[in-house]
MIVOZA-567814 format. One record per residue (C-alpha): x, y, z; residue in three letters. Coordinates in pm, whole numbers, plus 50000, padded with zeros to 5 digits. Layout:
<r <X, Y, Z>, 'Ala'>,
...
END
This chain:
<r <91079, 09543, 91475>, 'Met'>,
<r <91068, 09823, 91218>, 'Lys'>,
<r <90988, 09636, 90899>, 'Leu'>,
<r <91139, 09724, 90565>, 'Gln'>,
<r <90894, 09844, 90302>, 'Ala'>,
<r <90975, 09541, 90080>, 'Ser'>,
<r <90841, 09335, 90250>, 'Leu'>,
<r <88683, 07606, 91350>, 'Leu'>,
<r <88708, 07300, 91189>, 'Thr'>,
<r <89044, 07393, 91075>, 'Leu'>,
<r <89105, 07105, 90840>, 'Ala'>,
<r <88785, 07151, 90644>, 'Ser'>,
<r <88632, 07496, 90682>, 'Ala'>,
<r <88692, 07863, 90748>, 'Thr'>,
<r <88574, 07993, 91084>, 'Val'>,
<r <88345, 08294, 91045>, 'Ser'>,
<r <88214, 08406, 91381>, 'Leu'>,
<r <88062, 08722, 91522>, 'Ser'>,
<r <88240, 08631, 91845>, 'Lys'>,
<r <88522, 08383, 91910>, 'Pro'>,
<r <88417, 08038, 92027>, 'Thr'>,
<r <88459, 07952, 92394>, 'Thr'>,
<r <88773, 07764, 92485>, 'Arg'>,
<r <88718, 07440, 92676>, 'Gln'>,
<r <88958, 07563, 92945>, 'Ser'>,
<r <88855, 07884, 93113>, 'Thr'>,
<r <89206, 07950, 93240>, 'Ser'>,
<r <89403, 08264, 93159>, 'Phe'>,
<r <89776, 08311, 93185>, 'Val'>,
<r <89858, 08513, 93498>, 'Lys'>,
<r <90162, 08694, 93636>, 'Ala'>,
<r <90288, 08579, 93975>, 'Asp'>,
<r <90591, 08771, 94091>, 'Gly'>,
<r <90857, 08730, 93822>, 'Gln'>,
<r <90684, 08430, 93665>, 'Asn'>,
<r <90384, 08343, 93453>, 'Phe'>,
<r <90136, 08076, 93560>, 'Thr'>,
<r <89849, 07880, 93409>, 'Leu'>,
<r <89614, 07687, 93636>, 'Asp'>,
<r <89854, 07757, 93921>, 'Gly'>,
<r <90147, 07592, 93741>, 'Gln'>,
<r <90446, 07762, 93575>, 'Pro'>,
<r <90379, 07878, 93221>, 'Tyr'>,
<r <90688, 07904, 93000>, 'Thr'>,
<r <90692, 08188, 92749>, 'Val'>,
<r <90901, 08067, 92457>, 'Phe'>,
<r <90823, 08125, 92093>, 'Gly'>,
<r <90827, 08362, 91804>, 'Ser'>,
<r <90685, 08668, 91639>, 'Asn'>,
<r <90448, 08622, 91346>, 'Ser'>,
<r <90318, 08969, 91267>, 'Tyr'>,
<r <90192, 08846, 90930>, 'Trp'>,
<r <89974, 08548, 91026>, 'Val'>,
<r <89653, 08753, 91015>, 'Gly'>,
<r <89758, 09008, 90754>, 'Leu'>,
<r <89875, 08824, 90444>, 'Thr'>,
<r <89566, 08645, 90319>, 'Gly'>,
<r <89650, 08304, 90466>, 'Leu'>,
<r <89393, 08027, 90465>, 'Thr'>,
<r <89319, 07853, 90793>, 'Thr'>,
<r <89519, 07556, 90666>, 'Asp'>,
<r <89819, 07785, 90614>, 'Glu'>,
<r <89771, 07938, 90957>, 'Met'>,
<r <89770, 07587, 91096>, 'Asp'>,
<r <90103, 07507, 90929>, 'Val'>,
<r <90246, 07830, 91071>, 'Thr'>,
<r <90149, 07750, 91429>, 'Phe'>,
<r <90250, 07385, 91398>, 'Lys'>,
<r <90598, 07491, 91285>, 'Asp'>,
<r <90628, 07718, 91591>, 'Ile'>,
<r <90509, 07442, 91824>, 'Val'>,
<r <90758, 07201, 91670>, 'Glu'>,
<r <91035, 07446, 91762>, 'Ala'>,
<r <90914, 07437, 92123>, 'Gly'>,
<r <90696, 07746, 92109>, 'Gly'>,
<r <90413, 07814, 92350>, 'Thr'>,
<r <90351, 08179, 92271>, 'Thr'>,
<r <90330, 08394, 91956>, 'Val'>,
<r <90331, 08771, 91929>, 'Arg'>,
<r <90126, 08912, 91642>, 'Thr'>,
<r <89978, 09237, 91511>, 'Trp'>,
<r <89625, 09340, 91607>, 'Gly'>,
<r <89634, 09642, 91376>, 'Phe'>,
<r <89636, 09752, 91016>, 'Asn'>,
<r <89523, 10108, 90957>, 'Glu'>,
<r <89435, 10190, 90596>, 'Val'>,
<r <89288, 10478, 90401>, 'Thr'>,
<r <89190, 10254, 90108>, 'Ser'>,
<r <89043, 09907, 90155>, 'Ala'>,
<r <89277, 09636, 90030>, 'Ser'>,
<r <89369, 09288, 90155>, 'Gly'>,
<r <89346, 09214, 90526>, 'Asp'>,
<r <89294, 09524, 90742>, 'Tyr'>,
<r <89125, 09614, 91069>, 'Tyr'>,
<r <89037, 09982, 91042>, 'Gln'>,
<r <88955, 10199, 90740>, 'Leu'>,
<r <88985, 10577, 90763>, 'Trp'>,
<r <88771, 10823, 90566>, 'Asn'>,
<r <88905, 11162, 90665>, 'Gly'>,
<r <88898, 11172, 91044>, 'Ser'>,
<r <88637, 10896, 91067>, 'Thr'>,
<r <88759, 10539, 91128>, 'Pro'>,
<r <88548, 10230, 91059>, 'Thr'>,
<r <88628, 09891, 91207>, 'Ile'>,
<r <88642, 09602, 90959>, 'Asn'>,
<r <88438, 09325, 91121>, 'Tyr'>,
<r <88428, 09115, 90803>, 'Gly'>,
<r <88618, 08827, 90648>, 'Leu'>,
<r <88924, 09044, 90579>, 'Thr'>,
<r <88912, 09197, 90926>, 'Gly'>,
<r <88815, 09073, 91268>, 'Leu'>,
<r <88650, 08757, 91135>, 'Glu'>,
<r <88989, 08672, 90989>, 'Asn'>,
<r <89153, 08733, 91326>, 'Phe'>,
<r <88893, 08498, 91475>, 'Asp'>,
<r <89052, 08237, 91249>, 'Asn'>,
<r <89397, 08325, 91384>, 'Val'>,
<r <89270, 08279, 91740>, 'Val'>,
<r <89092, 07953, 91660>, 'Ala'>,
<r <89396, 07809, 91483>, 'Thr'>,
<r <89631, 07914, 91763>, 'Ala'>,
<r <89393, 07754, 92013>, 'Lys'>,
<r <89390, 07428, 91817>, 'Ala'>,
<r <89770, 07422, 91846>, 'Asn'>,
<r <89776, 07518, 92216>, 'Asn'>,
<r <89943, 07851, 92138>, 'Ile'>,
<r <89876, 08169, 92336>, 'Arg'>,
<r <89881, 08505, 92154>, 'Leu'>,
<r <90030, 08836, 92257>, 'Ile'>,
<r <89835, 09091, 92053>, 'Val'>,
<r <89994, 09430, 91979>, 'Thr'>,
<r <89742, 09706, 91914>, 'Leu'>,
<r <89931, 09969, 91710>, 'Thr'>,
<r <90272, 10047, 91564>, 'Asn'>,
<r <90522, 10325, 91620>, 'Asn'>,
<r <90629, 10275, 91259>, 'Trp'>,
<r <90439, 10323, 90934>, 'Ser'>,
<r <90420, 09950, 90855>, 'Asn'>,
<r <90054, 09853, 90861>, 'Tyr'>,
<r <89944, 10206, 90942>, 'Gly'>,
<r <90020, 10271, 91303>, 'Gly'>,
<r <90024, 10587, 91513>, 'Met'>,
<r <90088, 10834, 91234>, 'Asp'>,
<r <89764, 10738, 91058>, 'Val'>,
<r <89569, 10847, 91366>, 'Tyr'>,
<r <89763, 11172, 91388>, 'Val'>,
<r <89749, 11252, 91016>, 'Asp'>,
<r <89381, 11167, 90972>, 'Gln'>,
<r <89260, 11350, 91283>, 'Ile'>,
<r <89500, 11643, 91312>, 'Leu'>,
<r <89634, 11684, 90960>, 'Gly'>,
<r <89914, 11545, 90747>, 'Glu'>,
<r <90263, 11591, 90893>, 'Gly'>,
<r <90160, 11676, 91248>, 'Gln'>,
<r <90403, 11561, 91519>, 'Pro'>,
<r <90417, 11188, 91576>, 'His'>,
<r <90414, 11232, 91954>, 'Asp'>,
<r <90069, 11394, 91947>, 'Tyr'>,
<r <89950, 11032, 91944>, 'Phe'>,
<r <90040, 11021, 92314>, 'Tyr'>,
<r <89900, 11357, 92420>, 'Ser'>,
<r <89616, 11479, 92196>, 'Asn'>,
<r <89279, 11397, 92359>, 'Pro'>,
<r <89098, 11338, 92029>, 'Glu'>,
<r <89367, 11098, 91907>, 'Val'>,
<r <89374, 10913, 92240>, 'Ile'>,
<r <88995, 10879, 92230>, 'Ser'>,
<r <89005, 10736, 91877>, 'Ala'>,
<r <89268, 10481, 91979>, 'Phe'>,
<r <89068, 10387, 92287>, 'Gln'>,
<r <88762, 10326, 92069>, 'Asn'>,
<r <88968, 10090, 91853>, 'Tyr'>,
<r <89119, 09912, 92151>, 'Val'>,
<r <88777, 09869, 92311>, 'Lys'>,
<r <88650, 09672, 92011>, 'Val'>,
<r <88941, 09427, 92033>, 'Trp'>,
<r <88943, 09389, 92407>, 'Val'>,
<r <88568, 09337, 92441>, 'Glu'>,
<r <88560, 09092, 92150>, 'Arg'>,
<r <88814, 08863, 92315>, 'Tyr'>,
<r <88765, 08941, 92683>, 'Val'>,
<r <88654, 08583, 92758>, 'Glu'>,
<r <88910, 08417, 92527>, 'Glu'>,
<r <89202, 08252, 92712>, 'Pro'>,
<r <89396, 08199, 92388>, 'Thr'>,
<r <89487, 08566, 92420>, 'Ile'>,
<r <89791, 08576, 92649>, 'Phe'>,
<r <89778, 08952, 92677>, 'Gly'>,
<r <89747, 09291, 92514>, 'Trp'>,
<r <90036, 09519, 92419>, 'Glu'>,
<r <89976, 09889, 92380>, 'Leu'>,
<r <90212, 09943, 92086>, 'Ala'>,
<r <90506, 09804, 91896>, 'Asn'>,
<r <90823, 09996, 91985>, 'Glu'>,
<r <90674, 10329, 92100>, 'Pro'>,
<r <90910, 10626, 92079>, 'Arg'>,
<r <90879, 11004, 92066>, 'Cys'>,
<r <90961, 10987, 91694>, 'Thr'>,
<r <90825, 10758, 91426>, 'Gly'>,
<r <90878, 10693, 91057>, 'Ser'>,
<r <90818, 11058, 90958>, 'Thr'>,
<r <91055, 11206, 91222>, 'Asn'>,
<r <90793, 11480, 91279>, 'Ala'>,
<r <90805, 11575, 91646>, 'Thr'>,
<r <90677, 11854, 91867>, 'Ser'>,
<r <91008, 11882, 92047>, 'Gly'>,
<r <90830, 11852, 92380>, 'Thr'>,
<r <90794, 11473, 92405>, 'Cys'>,
<r <90980, 11320, 92699>, 'Thr'>,
<r <90974, 10996, 92894>, 'Thr'>,
<r <90702, 11152, 93109>, 'Thr'>,
<r <90484, 11202, 92800>, 'Thr'>,
<r <90489, 10835, 92710>, 'Ile'>,
<r <90477, 10706, 93068>, 'Thr'>,
<r <90161, 10910, 93129>, 'Asn'>,
<r <90011, 10764, 92810>, 'Trp'>,
<r <90104, 10413, 92926>, 'Val'>,
<r <89924, 10477, 93254>, 'Lys'>,
<r <89615, 10603, 93070>, 'Thr'>,
<r <89596, 10323, 92813>, 'Met'>,
<r <89687, 10032, 93040>, 'Ser'>,
<r <89437, 10155, 93297>, 'Gly'>,
<r <89173, 10184, 93027>, 'Tyr'>,
<r <89226, 09824, 92913>, 'Ile'>,
<r <89214, 09701, 93272>, 'Lys'>,
<r <88881, 09881, 93318>, 'Ser'>,
<r <88742, 09670, 93031>, 'Leu'>,
<r <88924, 09341, 93085>, 'Asp'>,
<r <89039, 09193, 93413>, 'Ser'>,
<r <89121, 08857, 93252>, 'Asn'>,
<r <89422, 08939, 93038>, 'His'>,
<r <89771, 09064, 93103>, 'Leu'>,
<r <89883, 09403, 92972>, 'Val'>,
<r <90232, 09500, 92853>, 'Gly'>,
<r <90377, 09791, 92663>, 'Leu'>,
<r <90561, 09633, 92366>, 'Gly'>,
<r <90859, 09868, 92388>, 'Asp'>,
<r <91225, 09819, 92305>, 'Glu'>,
<r <91325, 09856, 92669>, 'Gly'>,
<r <91521, 10183, 92662>, 'Trp'>,
<r <91642, 10297, 93003>, 'Phe'>,
<r <91651, 10651, 93142>, 'Asn'>,
<r <91970, 10687, 93345>, 'Leu'>,
<r <92067, 11046, 93428>, 'Pro'>,
<r <92441, 11018, 93366>, 'Asp'>,
<r <92436, 10800, 93054>, 'Ser'>,
<r <92563, 10918, 92715>, 'Thr'>,
<r <92438, 10604, 92535>, 'Asp'>,
<r <92102, 10667, 92367>, 'Tyr'>,
<r <91984, 10320, 92474>, 'Ala'>,
<r <92020, 10430, 92836>, 'Tyr'>,
<r <91970, 10810, 92838>, 'Asp'>,
<r <91591, 10838, 92793>, 'Gly'>,
<r <91619, 11025, 92464>, 'Ser'>,
<r <91381, 10788, 92285>, 'Gln'>,
<r <91097, 10874, 92523>, 'Gly'>,
<r <91100, 10543, 92707>, 'Ile'>,
<r <91187, 10491, 93074>, 'Asp'>,
<r <91179, 10114, 93120>, 'Phe'>,
<r <91184, 10132, 93499>, 'Asp'>,
<r <90909, 10391, 93526>, 'Ala'>,
<r <90684, 10200, 93288>, 'Asn'>,
<r <90742, 09865, 93459>, 'Leu'>,
<r <90650, 10024, 93792>, 'Ala'>,
<r <90299, 10114, 93667>, 'Ile'>,
<r <90036, 09910, 93853>, 'Asp'>,
<r <89836, 09836, 93538>, 'Thr'>,
<r <90138, 09702, 93349>, 'Ile'>,
<r <90169, 09330, 93425>, 'Asp'>,
<r <90492, 09245, 93243>, 'Phe'>,
<r <90787, 09423, 93088>, 'Gly'>,
<r <90915, 09390, 92733>, 'Thr'>,
<r <91238, 09466, 92552>, 'Phe'>,
<r <91392, 09411, 92209>, 'His'>,
<r <91750, 09353, 92100>, 'Leu'>,
<r <91902, 09460, 91765>, 'Tyr'>,
<r <92255, 09582, 91841>, 'Pro'>,
<r <92365, 09609, 91478>, 'Tyr'>,
<r <92059, 09812, 91379>, 'Ser'>,
<r <92112, 10026, 91688>, 'Trp'>,
<r <92489, 10070, 91627>, 'Ser'>,
<r <92561, 09911, 91966>, 'Glu'>,
<r <92870, 09701, 91893>, 'Glu'>,
<r <93107, 09785, 92181>, 'Thr'>,
<r <93288, 09568, 92278>, 'Pro'>,
<r <93084, 09349, 92037>, 'Ser'>,
<r <92720, 09319, 91942>, 'Ala'>,
<r <92697, 08985, 92120>, 'Met'>,
<r <92850, 09109, 92446>, 'Val'>,
<r <92649, 09433, 92439>, 'Trp'>,
<r <92335, 09224, 92395>, 'Gly'>,
<r <92425, 08995, 92683>, 'Gln'>,
<r <92456, 09295, 92914>, 'Glu'>,
<r <92125, 09435, 92780>, 'Trp'>,
<r <91953, 09110, 92877>, 'Ile'>,
<r <92111, 09107, 93221>, 'Glu'>,
<r <92015, 09470, 93289>, 'Asn'>,
<r <91652, 09394, 93211>, 'His'>,
<r <91668, 09088, 93432>, 'Arg'>,
<r <91784, 09317, 93713>, 'Asn'>,
<r <91481, 09540, 93657>, 'Ala'>,
<r <91262, 09228, 93662>, 'Gln'>,
<r <91392, 09151, 94010>, 'Ala'>,
<r <91362, 09510, 94129>, 'Thr'>,
<r <90995, 09541, 94035>, 'Tyr'>,
<r <90910, 09173, 94091>, 'Asn'>,
<r <90731, 09144, 93758>, 'Lys'>,
<r <90794, 08917, 93460>, 'Pro'>,
<r <91004, 09059, 93177>, 'Val'>,
<r <91018, 08922, 92823>, 'Leu'>,
<r <91282, 08961, 92556>, 'Met'>,
<r <91008, 08957, 92295>, 'Glu'>,
<r <91213, 09046, 91985>, 'Glu'>,
<r <91578, 08993, 91897>, 'Phe'>,
<r <91772, 08951, 91580>, 'Gly'>,
<r <92102, 08956, 91394>, 'Val'>,
<r <92147, 08855, 91032>, 'Leu'>,
<r <92295, 08523, 90920>, 'Ala'>,
<r <92625, 08690, 90825>, 'Asn'>,
<r <92655, 08860, 91166>, 'Gln'>,
<r <92776, 08563, 91370>, 'Asn'>,
<r <92412, 08464, 91413>, 'Gln'>,
<r <92442, 08110, 91549>, 'Thr'>,
<r <92702, 08191, 91815>, 'Thr'>,
<r <92520, 08510, 91911>, 'Thr'>,
<r <92185, 08338, 91952>, 'Tyr'>,
<r <92340, 08059, 92156>, 'Glu'>,
<r <92490, 08322, 92386>, 'Asn'>,
<r <92169, 08521, 92420>, 'Trp'>,
<r <91943, 08219, 92476>, 'Tyr'>,
<r <92187, 08089, 92737>, 'Ser'>,
<r <92194, 08428, 92907>, 'Thr'>,
<r <91812, 08439, 92921>, 'Val'>,
<r <91801, 08097, 93087>, 'Ile'>,
<r <92102, 08134, 93316>, 'Asp'>,
<r <92004, 08476, 93452>, 'Cys'>,
<r <91640, 08382, 93504>, 'Gly'>,
<r <91463, 08612, 93259>, 'Leu'>,
<r <91091, 08529, 93244>, 'Ser'>,
<r <91070, 08440, 92875>, 'Gly'>,
<r <91187, 08495, 92518>, 'Val'>,
<r <91041, 08530, 92167>, 'Leu'>,
<r <91259, 08538, 91858>, 'Ile'>,
<r <91205, 08767, 91560>, 'Trp'>,
<r <91069, 08602, 91356>, 'Gln'>,
<r <90895, 08275, 91265>, 'Ala'>,
<r <90890, 08145, 90910>, 'Gly'>,
<r <90707, 07867, 90728>, 'Ser'>,
<r <90730, 07711, 90384>, 'Asn'>,
<r <90368, 07707, 90268>, 'Leu'>,
<r <90226, 07556, 89950>, 'Thr'>,
<r <90172, 07914, 89831>, 'Ser'>,
<r <90537, 07998, 89900>, 'Gly'>,
<r <90753, 08103, 90194>, 'Pro'>,
<r <90620, 08346, 90452>, 'Thr'>,
<r <90777, 08697, 90467>, 'Pro'>,
<r <91156, 08704, 90503>, 'Asn'>,
<r <91316, 09025, 90628>, 'Asp'>,
<r <91657, 08864, 90674>, 'Gly'>,
<r <91585, 08756, 91031>, 'Tyr'>,
<r <91325, 08491, 90950>, 'Thr'>,
<r <91388, 08141, 91086>, 'Ile'>,
<r <91241, 07864, 90873>, 'Tyr'>,
<r <91203, 07498, 90976>, 'Pro'>,
<r <91495, 07260, 90932>, 'Asp'>,
<r <91760, 07529, 90974>, 'Thr'>,
<r <92034, 07550, 91241>, 'Pro'>,
<r <91860, 07823, 91443>, 'Val'>,
<r <91528, 07637, 91426>, 'Tyr'>,
<r <91694, 07332, 91580>, 'Tyr'>,
<r <91860, 07561, 91835>, 'Met'>,
<r <91516, 07687, 91938>, 'Glu'>,
<r <91411, 07329, 92009>, 'Gln'>,
<r <91708, 07278, 92241>, 'Gln'>,
<r <91671, 07604, 92434>, 'Phe'>,
<r <91295, 07577, 92466>, 'Ser'>,
<r <91345, 07242, 92636>, 'Ala'>,
<r <91602, 07395, 92872>, 'Arg'>,
<r <91376, 07687, 92964>, 'Leu'>,
<r <91080, 07458, 93026>, 'Lys'>,
<r <91295, 07235, 93243>, 'Ala'>,
<r <91402, 07536, 93449>, 'Asn'>,
<r <91040, 07626, 93510>, 'Asn'>,
END
């Protein structure tokens, strides 16, 4: 999701650890054909996105409320941000840049805070998909690497091709992966949120293609696998296809993503796609019907490559036929046999106030929240 700019003893103490504590279970979620497993049994991926849980100054008690609300809706899995690139230290962040030199924040507002996220998720039997950078400028992302290393305004797509930038990102990724390599609460790593040839600045070299990003995916997923054989690796993309005769930008490869080529990479364990037809101007014959076909097309790719595929973000606003649309899309996911689904995004009513609301947020005790409970039960029963 491209955000708008407007936007442990858990009950008694804050967890401050140099390394995460060891989970009692040593089991990691695995991919087996088109399914996920845990201890040899089916593992159902159903849940939400909570990009903000480690980035908005929450106490561990507030994190606990957040995860409990997701569990109450039937969630097993939460996708969250493992990045915040800053050039001036403020709030929760993970990497501070001084010119071209980045410094990891290991302290209470950095990785020690993410230790709290992991510990609180673990206490609620939640697994975390951790996304490691952003295509968009929210919380830093790719353009910070490019601007700080190569100079302000350089092409966004140099993130995928410049050796110095790739090396800097690998150094960052290595810290995260090695810190949590033995932690089963981590479901898996995602290379980036919604990678494209263009980002928030629209600065581009004009030479970025699907091959550019697919080669980067091979490099980065292989690098993570060289450090961590325990966890799954996905891309975190929107799921654009690259069909030679298409005139629809969602299918013509123009965004730099070839879903099939990326899913075919040996070091990519599962596929991902997002669904925002109104934001994408995909409303023919209707946003709901277009979305249903989008889900089914990704399910077909799941079968072709015999790997799990997740619809890991989707959203329409409340005034866009939301309830009927979500019922249709959840039903399509279950009926066609897609591997799993995460809604954008979770919300909680904390004592300090409501968590961030971008118009898509689903709070407890609302119609869509109750819908999640029903469809999570159906998906679990199918598995």
